[in-house]
C-alpha positions in Angstrom: -68.8 -10.8 6.5 -66.9 -11.1 9.7 -64.8 -8.1 10.6 -61.4 -10.0 10.5 -62.2 -11.2 7.0 -63.0 -7.8 5.9 -59.8 -6.5 7.3 -57.7 -9.3 5.6 -59.2 -8.5 2.4 -58.5 -4.8 2.8 -54.9 -5.6 3.7 -54.6 -7.9 0.7 -55.8 -5.0 -1.4 -53.2 -2.8 0.0 -50.4 -5.1 -0.7 -51.6 -5.9 -4.1 -51.6 -2.2 -5.0 -48.1 -1.8 -3.6 -47.0 -5.0 -5.6 -48.3 -3.6 -8.8 -46.7 -0.1 -8.4 -43.3 -1.8 -7.7 -43.7 -4.1 -10.7 -44.5 -1.1 -13.0 -41.0 0.0 -12.3 -38.0 -2.0 -13.4 -34.3 -1.9 -12.6 -32.1 -2.0 -15.8 -28.6 -3.1 -15.0 -25.6 -3.5 -17.5 -21.9 -3.6 -17.2 -19.9 -1.0 -19.2 -16.1 -1.7 -19.7 -14.2 1.4 -19.0 -10.8 0.2 -19.7 -8.6 -2.9 -20.4 -4.9 -2.4 -20.1 -2.2 -5.1 -19.4 -3.7 -7.2 -16.7 -6.2 -4.7 -15.2 -9.9 -4.3 -16.2 -12.1 -1.5 -15.1 -15.9 -1.7 -15.4 -19.1 0.1 -14.1 -22.1 -1.8 -13.1 -24.7 0.8 -14.2 -28.2 1.0 -12.7 -31.3 2.9 -13.9 -34.9 2.7 -12.8 -37.3 2.5 -15.6 -39.5 4.3 -16.3 -37.0 7.0 -15.5 -38.1 9.2 -12.6 -38.7 12.8 -13.6 -36.3 14.2 -10.8 -33.4 11.6 -11.7 -31.8 12.0 -15.0 -28.7 10.1 -13.9 -27.4 6.6 -14.3 -26.1 5.2 -11.0 -22.9 3.2 -11.1 -20.6 1.2 -8.9 -17.0 0.9 -10.2 -14.8 -2.1 -10.1 -11.0 -2.8 -10.8 -9.9 -6.3 -11.2 -6.6 -7.9 -12.4 -6.6 -10.8 -14.8 -5.9 -14.2 -13.0 -7.4 -13.1 -9.7 -10.0 -15.3 -8.1 -13.5 -14.3 -9.2 -14.3 -12.9 -5.6 -11.1 -10.6 -5.6 -11.6 -7.0 -6.8 -10.9 -3.4 -5.9 -14.1 -1.1 -5.6 -13.1 2.3 -7.2 -16.6 4.0 -6.4 -19.4 2.6 -4.4 -22.2 5.0 -5.7 -21.6 7.6 -8.4 -24.4 9.6 -10.4 -23.5 9.9 -14.1 -24.8 11.9 -16.7 -26.0 10.2 -20.0 -22.9 12.0 -21.8 -20.4 11.0 -19.1 -21.6 7.3 -19.5 -21.3 7.6 -23.3 -17.8 9.2 -23.0 -16.8 6.3 -20.6 -17.7 3.4 -22.9 -15.0 1.6 -24.8 -15.2 -1.0 -27.6 -12.7 -3.2 -25.7 -14.0 -6.7 -24.5 -13.4 -8.3 -21.1 -15.1 -10.6 -18.6 -16.8 -8.8 -16.0 -18.4 -10.3 -12.8 -21.5 -9.4 -10.9 -20.9 -8.8 -7.2 -23.7 -8.5 -4.5 -25.6 -5.3 -5.5 -28.0 -5.0 -2.5 -26.0 -2.1 -1.0 -25.8 0.1 -4.2 -29.6 -0.8 -4.8 -30.2 0.4 -1.2 -28.0 3.6 -1.9 -30.1 4.1 -5.1 -33.3 3.8 -3.3 -32.1 6.4 -0.7 -31.0 8.7 -3.5 -34.7 8.5 -5.0 -36.4 8.9 -1.7 -34.4 11.5 0.3 -33.1 14.6 -1.3 -30.6 15.2 1.5 -29.0 11.9 0.6 -27.9 13.1 -2.9 -25.4 15.6 -1.4 -23.2 12.7 -0.4 -23.3 11.1 -4.1 -20.8 12.6 -6.5 -22.3 13.5 -9.9 -19.9 12.8 -12.9 -20.2 15.0 -16.0 -17.0 14.1 -17.9 -16.1 10.4 -17.8 -16.2 7.9 -15.2 -12.3 7.2 -14.7 -11.8 11.0 -15.0 -14.2 11.4 -12.0 -12.7 8.8 -10.0 -9.3 10.4 -10.4 -10.6 13.8 -9.2 -12.3 12.2 -6.2 -9.2 10.5 -5.0 -7.3 14.0 -4.9 
């Protein structure tokens, strides 16, 4: 077997192993309504890598606020990336219903990946332990 063919097969094997390990992990995403009052809707786009990494017990959220009647592309981002405990996420959920929108999530997924890969990146991300809107109010002070 020629050397270049052997090298190509080895590279293909390495690529395949990397693909399999990435496919073994799935990203779960859901929208959680935080509040609906008057014309204002607040929700969190919640991300969690499954299976859950042993060193990351948190959910990762991006928080939006939007007024009813706004064009779909108009919104206010209340938090770009926040780590949230399961209890804080449960405390944040409401039974209210509202239409939410999915916005480009490449940046939050990149920030989440940095969180997972680089322990020093975790210092810049606030961790919420109460409820999401309470944590945002405290961050703005």
